[in-house]
C-alpha positions as a Markdown table, in Angstrom:
| # | Residue | x | y | z |
|---|---|---|---|---|
| 1 | Leu | 71.5 | 28.0 | 3.4 |
| 2 | Ala | 69.6 | 28.1 | 0.0 |
| 3 | Lys | 67.3 | 30.8 | 1.4 |
| 4 | Arg | 70.1 | 32.9 | 2.7 |
| 5 | Leu | 71.9 | 32.7 | -0.7 |
| 6 | Ala | 68.7 | 33.4 | -2.7 |
| 7 | Pro | 69.4 | 37.1 | -3.2 |
| 8 | Phe | 72.6 | 36.4 | -5.2 |
| 9 | Glu | 72.4 | 36.4 | -9.0 |
| 10 | Ser | 73.9 | 33.0 | -9.2 |
| 11 | Val | 74.9 | 30.3 | -6.7 |
| 12 | Gln | 77.2 | 27.3 | -7.2 |
| 13 | Val | 77.8 | 24.7 | -4.6 |
| 14 | Val | 81.1 | 22.9 | -4.9 |
| 15 | Tyr | 81.6 | 19.7 | -2.9 |
| 16 | Thr | 84.9 | 17.8 | -2.8 |
| 17 | Leu | 84.8 | 14.0 | -2.5 |
| 18 | Arg | 87.4 | 11.7 | -1.1 |
| 19 | Ala | 87.6 | 7.9 | -1.3 |
| 20 | Gln | 85.9 | 6.6 | 1.8 |
| 21 | Thr | 89.1 | 5.0 | 3.1 |
| 22 | Glu | 90.9 | 8.4 | 2.9 |
| 23 | Met | 87.9 | 10.2 | 4.3 |
| 24 | Met | 87.6 | 7.9 | 7.3 |
| 25 | Thr | 91.3 | 8.4 | 8.1 |
| 26 | Ser | 91.1 | 12.2 | 7.7 |
| 27 | Leu | 88.1 | 12.5 | 10.0 |
| 28 | Trp | 89.5 | 10.3 | 12.7 |
| 29 | Val | 92.9 | 12.1 | 12.7 |
| 30 | Gln | 91.2 | 15.5 | 12.8 |
| 31 | Val | 89.4 | 14.5 | 16.0 |
| 32 | Ala | 92.4 | 12.8 | 17.5 |
| 33 | Lys | 94.5 | 16.0 | 17.1 |
| 34 | Ser | 92.2 | 18.0 | 19.4 |
| 35 | Arg | 90.7 | 15.6 | 22.0 |
| 36 | Lys | 90.7 | 12.0 | 23.1 |
| 37 | Ala | 90.9 | 9.7 | 20.1 |
| 38 | Pro | 87.7 | 7.8 | 19.3 |
| 39 | Ser | 87.8 | 4.1 | 19.6 |
| 40 | Leu | 89.1 | 3.0 | 16.2 |
| 41 | His | 87.3 | -0.4 | 16.2 |
| 42 | Ser | 83.9 | 1.2 | 17.0 |
| 43 | Tyr | 84.6 | 3.9 | 14.4 |
| 44 | Ile | 85.3 | 1.4 | 11.7 |
| 45 | Asp | 82.3 | -0.8 | 12.6 |
| 46 | Lys | 80.0 | 2.3 | 12.4 |
| 47 | Ala | 81.4 | 3.1 | 8.9 |
| 48 | Leu | 80.8 | -0.5 | 7.7 |
| 49 | Asn | 77.4 | -1.0 | 9.3 |
| 50 | Gln | 75.9 | 2.5 | 9.3 |
| 51 | Gly | 77.9 | 4.2 | 6.5 |
| 52 | Met | 79.0 | 7.0 | 8.8 |
| 53 | Gly | 82.4 | 8.5 | 9.5 |
| 54 | Gly | 81.7 | 9.7 | 13.0 |
| 55 | Gly | 78.8 | 12.1 | 12.3 |
| 56 | Ile | 79.4 | 12.5 | 8.6 |
| 57 | Pro | 77.8 | 10.3 | 5.9 |
| 58 | Leu | 80.3 | 8.3 | 3.9 |
| 59 | Asp | 77.7 | 7.5 | 1.3 |
| 60 | Tyr | 77.8 | 10.7 | -0.7 |
| 61 | Asn | 74.4 | 10.1 | -2.1 |
| 62 | Val | 73.1 | 11.1 | 1.3 |
| 63 | Ile | 74.9 | 14.4 | 1.1 |
| 64 | Tyr | 73.8 | 14.9 | -2.6 |
| 65 | Asp | 70.2 | 14.3 | -1.6 |
| 66 | Gln | 70.5 | 16.9 | 1.2 |
| 67 | Leu | 72.0 | 19.5 | -1.3 |
| 68 | Leu | 69.1 | 18.9 | -3.7 |
| 69 | Gln | 66.6 | 20.0 | -1.1 |
| 70 | Gly | 67.8 | 23.5 | -1.6 |
| 71 | Phe | 69.7 | 23.7 | -4.9 |
| 72 | Ala | 69.1 | 22.5 | -8.4 |
| 73 | Pro | 71.4 | 19.8 | -9.9 |
| 74 | Glu | 72.9 | 22.4 | -12.2 |
| 75 | Gln | 74.0 | 24.5 | -9.2 |
| 76 | Ile | 76.0 | 21.6 | -7.7 |
| 77 | Thr | 79.5 | 20.7 | -8.7 |
| 78 | Leu | 81.2 | 17.5 | -7.3 |
| 79 | Leu | 84.9 | 17.2 | -7.4 |
| 80 | Asp | 87.0 | 14.0 | -7.0 |
| 81 | Tyr | 89.9 | 15.1 | -4.8 |
| 82 | Ala | 92.2 | 12.3 | -5.9 |
| 83 | Thr | 91.8 | 13.3 | -9.5 |
| 84 | Phe | 92.1 | 17.1 | -9.2 |
| 85 | Arg | 95.0 | 17.2 | -6.8 |
| 86 | Arg | 97.1 | 15.6 | -9.5 |
| 87 | Thr | 96.2 | 18.1 | -12.1 |
| 88 | Lys | 98.6 | 21.0 | -13.0 |
| 89 | Gly | 98.2 | 23.6 | -10.3 |
| 90 | Gly | 96.4 | 21.2 | -8.0 |
| 91 | Ile | 93.1 | 21.7 | -6.2 |
| 92 | Glu | 93.9 | 25.4 | -6.0 |
| 93 | Gln | 93.9 | 25.8 | -9.7 |
| 94 | Val | 90.6 | 23.9 | -9.9 |
| 95 | Phe | 88.9 | 26.3 | -7.7 |
| 96 | Leu | 90.4 | 29.3 | -9.4 |
| 97 | Asp | 89.0 | 28.0 | -12.7 |
| 98 | Ile | 85.6 | 27.4 | -11.2 |
| 99 | Leu | 85.6 | 31.0 | -9.9 |
| 100 | Gly | 86.4 | 32.2 | -13.4 |
| 101 | Cys | 89.6 | 33.8 | -12.1 |
| 102 | Ser | 92.4 | 34.5 | -14.6 |
| 103 | Leu | 95.0 | 33.8 | -11.9 |
| 104 | Ser | 97.2 | 30.8 | -12.0 |
| 105 | Ala | 97.9 | 28.8 | -8.8 |
| 106 | Thr | 101.6 | 29.7 | -9.3 |
| 107 | Asp | 100.7 | 33.4 | -9.0 |
| 108 | Leu | 99.6 | 32.9 | -5.4 |
| 109 | Lys | 102.0 | 33.2 | -2.5 |
| 110 | Pro | 102.0 | 30.0 | -0.4 |
| 111 | Ala | 100.5 | 30.3 | 3.1 |
| 112 | Pro | 102.9 | 30.1 | 6.0 |
| 113 | Val | 103.3 | 26.5 | 7.2 |
| 114 | Arg | 101.8 | 27.5 | 10.6 |
| 115 | Gln | 98.6 | 28.5 | 8.9 |
| 116 | Ala | 98.3 | 25.3 | 6.8 |
| 117 | Asn | 96.1 | 22.5 | 8.0 |
| 118 | Ile | 98.6 | 19.7 | 7.4 |
| 119 | Ser | 97.5 | 16.5 | 8.9 |
| 120 | Pro | 100.0 | 14.3 | 10.7 |
| 121 | Asp | 100.7 | 10.8 | 9.6 |
| 122 | Ala | 97.6 | 8.8 | 10.4 |
| 123 | Leu | 99.5 | 5.7 | 11.8 |
| 124 | Ala | 101.8 | 7.9 | 13.9 |
| 125 | Gln | 98.8 | 9.7 | 15.3 |
| 126 | Tyr | 97.2 | 6.4 | 16.1 |
| 127 | Ala | 100.3 | 4.9 | 17.8 |
| 128 | Ala | 100.9 | 8.1 | 19.8 |
| 129 | Ser | 97.2 | 8.1 | 20.9 |
| 130 | Arg | 97.7 | 4.5 | 22.1 |
| 131 | Ile | 100.7 | 5.5 | 24.1 |
| 132 | Thr | 99.1 | 8.6 | 25.7 |
| 133 | Lys | 95.7 | 6.9 | 26.1 |
| 134 | Gly | 93.2 | 9.4 | 27.4 |
| 135 | Thr | 95.1 | 12.6 | 26.4 |
| 136 | Val | 96.1 | 14.2 | 23.2 |
| 137 | Pro | 99.6 | 13.2 | 22.3 |
| 138 | Pro | 102.2 | 16.0 | 21.9 |
| 139 | Pro | 103.0 | 16.9 | 18.3 |
| 140 | Glu | 106.7 | 16.1 | 18.8 |
| 141 | Leu | 105.8 | 12.5 | 19.8 |
| 142 | Val | 103.7 | 12.1 | 16.6 |
| 143 | Glu | 106.5 | 13.5 | 14.6 |
| 144 | Arg | 109.0 | 11.1 | 16.2 |
| 145 | Leu | 106.8 | 8.1 | 15.6 |
| 146 | Thr | 106.3 | 9.0 | 12.0 |
| 147 | Gly | 110.0 | 8.5 | 11.3 |
| 148 | Leu | 110.0 | 5.2 | 13.2 |
| 149 | Ile | 106.9 | 3.7 | 11.6 |
| 150 | Arg | 107.2 | 4.5 | 7.9 |
| 151 | Pro | 109.7 | 2.3 | 6.0 |
| 152 | Thr | 110.6 | 5.4 | 3.9 |
| 153 | Pro | 109.4 | 9.0 | 4.1 |
| 154 | Glu | 107.5 | 8.5 | 0.8 |
| 155 | Thr | 105.6 | 5.3 | 2.0 |
| 156 | Pro | 101.8 | 5.9 | 2.1 |
| 157 | Thr | 100.1 | 4.7 | 5.3 |
| 158 | Ser | 96.6 | 3.8 | 6.2 |
| 159 | Leu | 94.8 | 3.8 | 9.5 |
| 160 | Leu | 93.0 | 0.7 | 8.3 |
| 161 | Thr | 94.2 | -2.9 | 8.2 |
| 162 | Arg | 94.5 | -4.4 | 4.7 |
| 163 | Thr | 91.2 | -6.4 | 5.3 |
| 164 | Glu | 89.4 | -3.3 | 6.6 |
| 165 | Tyr | 90.6 | -1.3 | 3.6 |
| 166 | Thr | 89.2 | -3.8 | 1.2 |
| 167 | Ala | 85.9 | -4.1 | 3.1 |
| 168 | Val | 85.4 | -0.3 | 3.1 |
| 169 | Asn | 85.9 | -0.1 | -0.7 |
| 170 | Arg | 83.4 | -2.9 | -1.2 |
| 171 | Arg | 80.9 | -1.4 | 1.2 |
| 172 | Phe | 80.7 | 1.9 | -0.8 |
| 173 | Glu | 81.4 | 0.6 | -4.4 |
| 174 | Lys | 77.8 | 0.5 | -5.5 |
| 175 | Ala | 76.9 | 3.8 | -3.8 |
| 176 | Asn | 79.8 | 5.5 | -5.6 |
| 177 | Ala | 78.6 | 4.1 | -8.9 |
| 178 | Arg | 75.0 | 5.2 | -8.2 |
| 179 | Leu | 76.3 | 8.7 | -7.5 |
| 180 | Val | 78.1 | 8.9 | -10.8 |
| 181 | Glu | 75.0 | 7.8 | -12.7 |
| 182 | Arg | 73.0 | 10.6 | -10.9 |
| 183 | Val | 75.5 | 13.4 | -11.5 |
| 184 | Gln | 76.7 | 12.7 | -15.0 |
| 185 | Pro | 73.6 | 14.1 | -16.8 |
| 186 | Tyr | 74.3 | 17.5 | -15.2 |
| 187 | Gln | 78.1 | 17.2 | -15.0 |
| 188 | Pro | 79.3 | 15.3 | -18.1 |
| 189 | Gly | 82.5 | 13.5 | -17.6 |
| 190 | Phe | 82.1 | 13.2 | -13.8 |
| 191 | Ala | 83.7 | 10.1 | -12.4 |
| 192 | Phe | 84.3 | 8.9 | -8.9 |
| 193 | Ser | 85.5 | 5.6 | -7.5 |
| 194 | Ala | 87.9 | 4.4 | -4.9 |
| 195 | Pro | 91.3 | 3.8 | -6.4 |
| 196 | Pro | 93.2 | 0.6 | -5.6 |
| 197 | Ala | 95.6 | 0.9 | -2.7 |
| 198 | Pro | 99.2 | 1.6 | -3.6 |
| 199 | Glu | 101.4 | -1.5 | -3.8 |
| 200 | Asn | 103.6 | -0.2 | -1.0 |
| 201 | Met | 100.7 | 0.9 | 1.3 |
| 202 | Phe | 101.7 | 0.4 | 5.0 |
| 203 | Tyr | 98.6 | -0.6 | 6.9 |
| 204 | Arg | 97.7 | -0.6 | 10.6 |
| 205 | Ser | 98.1 | -4.4 | 10.6 |
| 206 | Asn | 101.8 | -3.8 | 9.7 |
| 207 | Leu | 102.4 | -2.3 | 13.1 |
| 208 | Thr | 104.1 | -5.3 | 14.6 |
| 209 | Glu | 105.5 | -5.9 | 18.1 |
| 210 | Arg | 109.0 | -5.3 | 16.6 |
| 211 | Ile | 108.0 | -1.8 | 15.6 |
| 212 | Trp | 106.4 | -1.1 | 19.0 |
| 213 | Ala | 109.7 | -2.3 | 20.6 |
| 214 | Lys | 111.6 | 0.1 | 18.2 |
| 215 | Ile | 109.4 | 2.9 | 19.4 |
| 216 | Ala | 110.0 | 2.0 | 23.0 |
| 217 | Ala | 113.7 | 1.9 | 22.5 |
| 218 | Ser | 113.8 | 5.2 | 20.8 |
| 219 | Leu | 111.9 | 7.0 | 23.5 |
| 220 | Tyr | 114.0 | 5.4 | 26.2 |
| 221 | Asn | 117.3 | 6.3 | 24.6 |
| 222 | Asp | 116.2 | 9.9 | 23.8 |
| 223 | Lys | 118.4 | 12.6 | 25.2 |
| 224 | Met | 116.2 | 13.9 | 28.0 |
| 225 | Thr | 116.3 | 17.2 | 29.8 |
| 226 | Pro | 115.2 | 17.4 | 33.4 |
| 227 | Thr | 111.9 | 18.9 | 32.2 |
| 228 | Thr | 111.0 | 16.3 | 29.6 |
| 229 | Gly | 112.8 | 13.2 | 31.1 |
| 230 | Asn | 110.0 | 12.1 | 33.4 |
| 231 | Arg | 107.3 | 12.6 | 30.7 |
| 232 | Ile | 109.3 | 10.6 | 28.2 |
| 233 | Arg | 109.9 | 7.8 | 30.7 |
| 234 | Arg | 106.2 | 7.6 | 31.4 |
| 235 | Leu | 105.4 | 7.4 | 27.7 |
| 236 | Trp | 108.1 | 4.7 | 27.4 |
| 237 | Leu | 106.5 | 2.6 | 30.2 |
| 238 | Lys | 103.1 | 3.0 | 28.5 |
| 239 | Val | 104.6 | 1.6 | 25.3 |
| 240 | Ile | 106.0 | -1.4 | 27.1 |
| 241 | Asp | 102.6 | -1.9 | 28.7 |
| 242 | Arg | 100.9 | -2.0 | 25.3 |
| 243 | Ile | 103.5 | -4.5 | 24.0 |
| 244 | Thr | 103.3 | -6.9 | 27.0 |
| 245 | Arg | 99.5 | -6.9 | 27.3 |
């Protein structure tokens, strides 16, 4: 990549970081949307024991080392997604500023929803994948489960249990601190650490049998057309199977 970009007058590599708990969730959901969902327990074990989110390093020092093989430290900018998405104009404004563009994020026309890569709720995707084990769950099922699982529409959810969430943060705490020490001399003010979980976080461990029963009842009582009726009934039976195992 560095060789291909060498003819340009200047090159700046911008890499956006996410807390490992969020990154793990995002990567898993992205895969589960397009093919059979990976085994979640194996996925989490690999993150804790090997520092990998599937095939992507969760220790960002590994990625930083890779970038340094082709680019000088002054050519690399690291961004903390959690920090910059809360700034005025959001991450869009951050990139406009990096580009030296005089536009404001408010000057840009929002992309159509169908073109936006909006991730579904992680727990709903997980639950739907459990129900349709072996196949990708239909989006309407994931959307239905989102409303059934979240206590409120604003409640944040995590694919991890509370214990796993804490373990992941501890696993990468020193690595994140080391990255900050390495980057600060070239990017003054750079900071990155995993923020504490929100007080109202709804974890995978909060998916009780009562919620599974609620899901089953909702699917069973759904107004079914002749076309979707059999499919919904099959999904309902799979839910019951998950509960009674």
